[in-house]
N, C-alpha and C positions, 0 to 999 in steps of 0.2 A: 787734437787740443778741442776739449767739450768745454762748453758754457760754464760746466762747474767747475772748470780746473784754469779757465780765462780769464785772469784778472783785471782785464781794460774792463768789463763790467761787473760792478761789486753788487751787493745786495743792497738791495733798496733806489737803485740807480732806473728813474725814471725811464721807459725803453717808448720813443713816440712813433718809431714804423717797424718792420721786420722787410726787407726786401725792395723798399718805396712805398706800402702801403700802410699806411695808418692806421695806429693802433683803435681806434675808434671806427674805422672801416672794418678790421678784423672781428674787432667785439659784437657791432652790429649782426656781422653774416654768421658768426657763431652761434649767438645766441635764438636764431629762427631753428636752432635743431636740439637746445638744449630743454626737456622736457620739464616745466614745473606748472601746480596748480594754475588757470586763468592767467592773470596779465603779473606775477610775481617773478618781475625780472632782478629781485635780490637772488631770490634764488638760484638762478638761473646764472647770474654773476659770480656767486658763490661758488656756484659746480664747476667753474671755467678757473677758477683759480689754481693755480701751480703751487703743491706743496708736498716735502718729503714722503707725508705719508701715503700719500695717493699709488695705491699700485698702478691704475688706470685712470687720469686724470681725461676729462671729453676738451679739452684744447687740444690734444697730442692726436686722440684721435680724429677729429672735426677740422682741424687744421691743415692737414693738407691736401684734403677730399677738396676745401674752399680753395686755396691758393697757393700751392706749390705742385700739384701736376706731378711733372718728372724732376724738378728739381732739388734742392736745401733751401735751407735758411741759410744766405753766406752775407749778406749788410744788414745789420742795428743801426738802426739810428736813435741816438741818446743823448738827451742834454744838450744838443747842439751841433753834436759830431757822429760821425759815423765808423761803425766798427766793423771792418771787413775779417774775413776768413774763421766766421764764429759757426761753430757747429751744435746745432743739438741733439743728445745724446740720452 
């Protein structure tokens, strides 16, 4: 089951961590490799967004390089609870 098919996490749900890594840590790490002019962090954050219209998303490319190694995302913490067995496709 993919995240799109998994209704335990609904659109608009705030994700707090992936595999125990806080979202802020993930964001700060990924922003070091997303290109923008000078200190334009707003553009970096915009480029990290995941949208259905994006064919290749920076998040999908860089997240595994920083955090996955040989594993997968299998635990997502959302709004005070943990959802196990989630697979991103």
